[in-house]
LUMMARLO-839384 format. One record per residue (C-alpha): residue in one letter; x, y, z. Coordinates in steps of 0.05 Angstrom, whole numbers, padded with zeros to 5 digits, always signed. Layout:
<recs>
aXYZ ...
</recs>
This chain:
<recs>
m-00003+00002+00002 n+00056+00044+00011 t+00072+00052-00060 i+00001+00062-00075 w+00001+00125-00029 k+00065+00145-00051 n+00026+00146-00126 a-00029+00185-00089 k+00023+00240-00068 i+00046+00247-00125 k-00018+00263-00159 m-00037+00307-00108 a+00033+00346-00107 e+00014+00362-00178 v-00053+00400-00162 l-00046+00424-00098 p-00013+00489-00082 q+00059+00465-00054 n+00055+00500+00013 s-00013+00472+00029 f+00014+00403-00005 s+00073+00403+00043 l+00031+00426+00109 w-00021+00381+00108 i-00016+00315+00052 r+00062+00311+00056 p+00069+00281+00137 l+00018+00237+00127 k+00035+00173+00140 v-00003+00093+00128 m-00019+00062+00182 g-00064+00003+00158 y-00098-00023+00101 d-00144-00066+00071 d-00192-00074+00007 s-00240-00026+00027 m-00201+00017+00089 l-00143+00059+00087 s-00114+00085+00157 l-00076+00146+00146 g-00044+00182+00204 c-00035+00250+00219 p+00018+00290+00266 n-00038+00315+00309 k-00120+00327+00320 f-00121+00386+00287 s-00084+00370+00226 a-00141+00302+00225 n-00193+00356+00229 w-00169+00402+00174 i-00156+00350+00130 a-00226+00310+00143 e-00256+00382+00119 n-00218+00399+00068 y-00175+00351+00030 l-00213+00278+00041 d-00251+00281-00028 i-00190+00297-00063 i-00150+00232-00023 k-00210+00188-00037 d-00210+00205-00112 n-00136+00194-00120 i-00132+00135-00087 h-00199+00096-00127 s-00163+00122-00189 i-00104+00074-00170 v-00131+00022-00145 g-00198+00019-00188 h-00251+00022-00134 p-00278+00062-00074 v-00236+00064-00012 e-00258+00093+00053 i-00211+00137+00091 k-00188+00132+00167 l-00155+00188+00202 t-00117+00175+00263 t-00056+00205+00300 y+00012+00183+00306 k+00064+00202+00356 t+00099+00268+00330 k+00164+00245+00380 q+00179+00181+00332 d+00229+00171+00290 h+00211+00185+00220 s+00280+00196+00190 t+00280+00129+00155 d+00217+00142+00128 p+00242+00156+00051 d+00184+00193+00038 t+00205+00246+00087 l+00282+00239+00076 d+00303+00317+00072 i+00243+00349+00078 k+00214+00382+00135 q+00136+00402+00153 l+00120+00472+00146 s+00111+00507+00204 l+00031+00527+00213 p+00020+00602+00188 n+00043+00665+00217 t+00081+00627+00267 d+00149+00663+00297 q+00189+00625+00246 y+00144+00630+00187 v+00141+00704+00199 n+00200+00734+00211 k+00242+00794+00191 r+00296+00748+00152 h+00297+00743+00078 i+00255+00692+00066 n+00265+00648+00006 a+00208+00623-00041 r+00244+00567-00063 s+00206+00516-00017 c+00141+00531-00041 l+00151+00534-00109 n+00146+00470-00152 k+00208+00450-00178 n+00185+00425-00240 f+00130+00489-00254 v+00188+00536-00300 f+00188+00559-00364 n+00221+00509-00403 r+00178+00443-00383 f+00112+00491-00405 v+00084+00455-00461 v+00059+00515-00507 g+00013+00527-00558 p-00045+00564-00587 s-00085+00561-00527 n-00030+00586-00482 e+00022+00629-00528 f+00005+00697-00512 a+00000+00676-00434 f+00065+00641-00440 s+00099+00704-00480 a+00074+00747-00425 s+00089+00713-00361 n+00163+00697-00402 a+00170+00776-00411 f+00134+00796-00346 a+00190+00755-00306 r+00255+00781-00345 s+00237+00852-00361 q+00266+00903-00313 s+00226+00955-00364 w+00158+00925-00368 d+00099+00968-00379 y+00052+00934-00330 q+00064+00920-00251 t+00005+00867-00251 l+00002+00808-00295 l-00078+00763-00285 m-00082+00703-00315 l-00155+00667-00322 a-00163+00593-00342 d-00206+00542-00313 t-00169+00488-00264 g-00116+00442-00292 l-00101+00489-00350 g-00033+00523-00331 k-00044+00579-00293 t-00009+00555-00234 h+00053+00528-00275 l+00061+00597-00309 s+00055+00636-00238 q+00107+00590-00209 a+00155+00598-00261 v+00151+00669-00262 g+00173+00659-00188 h+00238+00611-00209 s+00256+00653-00267 i+00261+00719-00222 l+00300+00677-00171 q+00346+00646-00223 q+00364+00725-00248 n+00368+00749-00174 p+00374+00689-00121 e+00354+00757-00067 s+00284+00776-00090 r+00246+00765-00035 v+00193+00727-00077 f+00128+00708-00040 y+00081+00649-00075 i+00007+00642-00033 t-00058+00622-00048 a-00112+00671-00031 e-00142+00620+00019 d-00080+00610+00052 f-00070+00697+00059 t-00141+00700+00087 n-00124+00642+00133 e-00053+00676+00153 m-00088+00743+00158 v-00143+00712+00214 l-00090+00679+00252 s-00051+00744+00257 l-00106+00778+00285 k-00120+00722+00329 t-00052+00723+00355 n-00042+00791+00355 k+00013+00795+00295 i-00028+00829+00242 e+00034+00884+00239 e+00082+00829+00223 f+00018+00805+00176 k+00020+00868+00145 n+00099+00884+00148 k+00109+00818+00111 y+00073+00836+00053 r+00080+00902+00046 r+00145+00915+00065 m+00187+00854+00051 c+00164+00834-00013 d+00194+00843-00078 v+00147+00803-00115 l+00071+00773-00099 l+00045+00714-00130 l-00026+00712-00110 e-00059+00643-00133 e-00141+00635-00137 i-00170+00703-00122 q-00232+00679-00139 f-00237+00655-00070 l-00236+00724-00035 s-00309+00724-00050 g-00348+00752+00005 k-00285+00769+00042 e-00298+00839+00067 k-00243+00842+00105 t-00198+00809+00068 q-00202+00842+00009 i-00190+00909+00050 e-00128+00893+00077 l-00101+00861+00007 g-00118+00921-00025 y-00093+00962+00026 t-00023+00910+00008 l-00034+00924-00059 d-00036+00991-00068 t+00033+00997-00026 l+00064+00950-00072 m+00047+00981-00129 n+00073+01047-00104 d+00133+01017-00094 k+00143+00987-00165 k+00136+00921-00147 k+00114+00855-00196 i+00049+00825-00173 v+00018+00763-00211 f-00054+00742-00198 t-00093+00681-00222 s-00162+00662-00218 s-00220+00619-00261 l-00268+00673-00262 p-00251+00751-00286 p-00263+00791-00226 k-00322+00820-00257 d-00354+00754-00248 i-00333+00741-00175 p-00392+00748-00125 r-00397+00794-00075 i-00327+00834-00092 s-00317+00905-00091 k-00313+00950-00152 v-00246+00982-00113 l-00208+00909-00110 s-00233+00883-00184 s-00205+00954-00208 r-00138+00935-00175 l-00137+00861-00199 t-00155+00886-00272 s-00106+00945-00278 g-00051+00908-00310 l-00039+00862-00365 i-00087+00807-00374 t-00083+00737-00403 t-00124+00683-00423 i-00109+00605-00422 d-00158+00562-00463 s-00170+00484-00469 p-00110+00450-00498 d-00122+00432-00580 y-00104+00367-00602 q-00034+00380-00624 t-00015+00417-00559 r-00048+00349-00525 y-00004+00304-00565 d+00066+00352-00550 i+00037+00339-00473 i+00020+00271-00479 t+00094+00263-00515 r+00138+00304-00468 k+00102+00284-00392 s+00107+00206-00412 a+00183+00216-00426 e+00192+00244-00362 q+00160+00190-00330 n+00198+00141-00370 l+00129+00114-00399 q+00144+00074-00463 l+00085+00096-00507 s+00073+00087-00576 e+00056+00134-00630 e-00021+00101-00636 i-00031+00106-00558 v-00007+00180-00559 s-00053+00199-00611 f-00111+00161-00586 l-00100+00188-00518 a-00096+00263-00548 d-00161+00242-00574 c-00196+00225-00523 l-00167+00267-00465 t-00191+00339-00486 q-00212+00365-00413 d-00156+00399-00386 v-00079+00380-00371 r-00091+00355-00298 q-00132+00299-00338 i-00075+00271-00381 e-00027+00276-00325 s-00079+00225-00283 v-00078+00188-00337 l-00010+00183-00349 h+00008+00165-00270 c-00050+00103-00270 l-00025+00076-00334 k+00049+00077-00300 a+00025+00052-00229 k-00014+00001-00261 s+00041-00032-00316 d+00089-00022-00255 l+00053-00060-00200 l+00017-00113-00252 n+00084-00117-00290 i+00054-00117-00359 n+00064-00069-00420 i+00027-00007-00436 d-00019-00032-00490 m-00086-00008-00526 n-00126-00056-00480 l-00092-00023-00420 v-00098+00048-00442 k-00174+00035-00457 d-00181+00014-00386 v-00151+00065-00354 i-00185+00120-00390 s-00252+00086-00379 s-00254+00121-00307 f-00231+00184-00337 v-00276+00196-00404 s-00346+00187-00409 e-00375+00134-00462 k-00438+00173-00475 p-00447+00183-00542 t-00401+00252-00575 i-00449+00300-00592 t-00418+00342-00657 l-00428+00412-00675 s-00468+00401-00736 f-00519+00372-00691 i-00529+00434-00648 q-00514+00479-00708 n-00577+00441-00741 l-00620+00437-00676 v-00607+00513-00664 a-00620+00535-00746 k-00685+00487-00736 y-00711+00524-00673 f-00700+00596-00691 k-00730+00574-00765 v-00661+00600-00799 n-00617+00555-00843 p-00549+00538-00821 e-00510+00572-00878 q-00539+00629-00851 l-00507+00626-00782 q-00443+00627-00821 s-00455+00676-00864 k-00427+00752-00847 s-00490+00779-00837 r-00499+00827-00766 k-00577+00825-00769 k-00603+00805-00705 i-00644+00741-00725 y-00577+00715-00747 v-00535+00745-00692 y-00579+00717-00636 p-00585+00642-00652 r-00508+00643-00672 n-00489+00659-00603 i-00530+00612-00580 y-00499+00560-00619 i-00427+00581-00596 y-00449+00586-00533 l-00487+00511-00526 s-00415+00483-00567 r-00379+00500-00506 c-00424+00481-00462 h-00438+00409-00491 t-00380+00391-00527 n-00301+00386-00518 h-00280+00419-00585 t-00233+00478-00578 l-00250+00552-00592 e-00215+00549-00653 k-00257+00490-00685 i-00325+00518-00662 g-00300+00587-00695 k-00283+00547-00759 s-00348+00513-00759 l-00374+00596-00765 n-00317+00626-00809 r-00307+00666-00738 s-00246+00676-00700 h-00223+00644-00638 s-00233+00721-00599 a-00305+00725-00636 v-00326+00658-00601 i-00300+00679-00534 y-00340+00746-00535 a-00410+00709-00558 s-00402+00662-00512 d-00391+00706-00455 l-00448+00753-00480 v-00501+00692-00474 e-00475+00678-00408 h-00478+00754-00381 k-00551+00757-00412 m-00575+00699-00382 k-00573+00729-00308 t-00628+00779-00328 d-00654+00746-00386 a-00708+00700-00369 k-00728+00686-00442 l-00662+00670-00453 r-00648+00617-00402 k-00715+00584-00423 e-00691+00577-00485 i-00625+00553-00474 k-00650+00504-00424 f-00704+00471-00474 l-00642+00467-00522 s-00583+00439-00469 q-00640+00380-00458 k-00653+00361-00531 i-00575+00365-00539 e-00573+00312-00473 e-00629+00272-00497 n-00591+00253-00558 r-00535+00233-00520 q-00570+00179-00483 
</recs>
């Protein structure tokens, strides 16, 4: 079971922030296992409670994906005085101290390398049409001393590479100037640290850390700030100080600030005051390149046929690709078998739906029939409302119900990548206030799903 748990931790390390992984997941130890129950030891009761509330689902999902069936997780505690020096999983690695303890918030230089994933560097990022601008912008942002923008905001869904690029900025700056004070933190951890600072009467140390001791701030997942008014106010003051001192700031988010519920207009304005980039789902060729690169890194021998098959099936995000490759390696190693097409199909059955694929032509014909227009008219250059309205709905439905890239959806209408994004966002925005549009989208979506069954 230790091998399975080690593989599960490798997978979780790739999706969780480095400091969160080191603080909560890395110290866990296998205490016992049978076919339906895995007992994990935690350093203390606080750790066990926190993991149960925040990380239990991701632990279950990763164990399930490796062993092939659901496994219950039991959290216990182990004696912290026990010597773990012989545990190969913990050699030369110390658990991070809790946020805002004296060791965590001190007045000495703080090296961010321990919080950055060593693999998240620019030369290990696979570039394609979906992420080329974000890659170029973040690379230039990290290397240029005379950059026109102080802030960089990267927008992307989970698993598309925004964390990789954010940390690559930190690695690049530290490589150029090892004395740079680079702080990498998630918005959730920023909030937790601020709350703990208030409870322990160390708020001034907290403010000094981020306002005076920081040269570069890498702030992840800002959508977590939704509804946290006090944190938004404190962060706003911090950003003002850093900007006035000409410091560099990188934000990442899965939502544009304007779409984050209960976020102040003042903070939203600060977050969008610099350069904004987006990362979309990778196209076929980029997925092929990602699979080739990552399989080589794991010493997986995959035929061209298998790589092509995986690139065709795994259209969700990079994390999906990584999870499948990890499972392939685990099953191949544990069962001592070569990776062939049968094994590949068996593994991806847990990741990819077997429901019939919905084609763009089906959605196009459905929308055209509903609005009583010809499909060819949807593809025309006409800007008449009777064509623009159903055209935008077709784009929105295509993004919701298919895995096709923005380029392919745009090509089906003779439109550009940016035109597809604009049309889809426009429909999504109008649905918030237009009941008629919501009803039409719901009806058409039901028809699409009925065809999938």
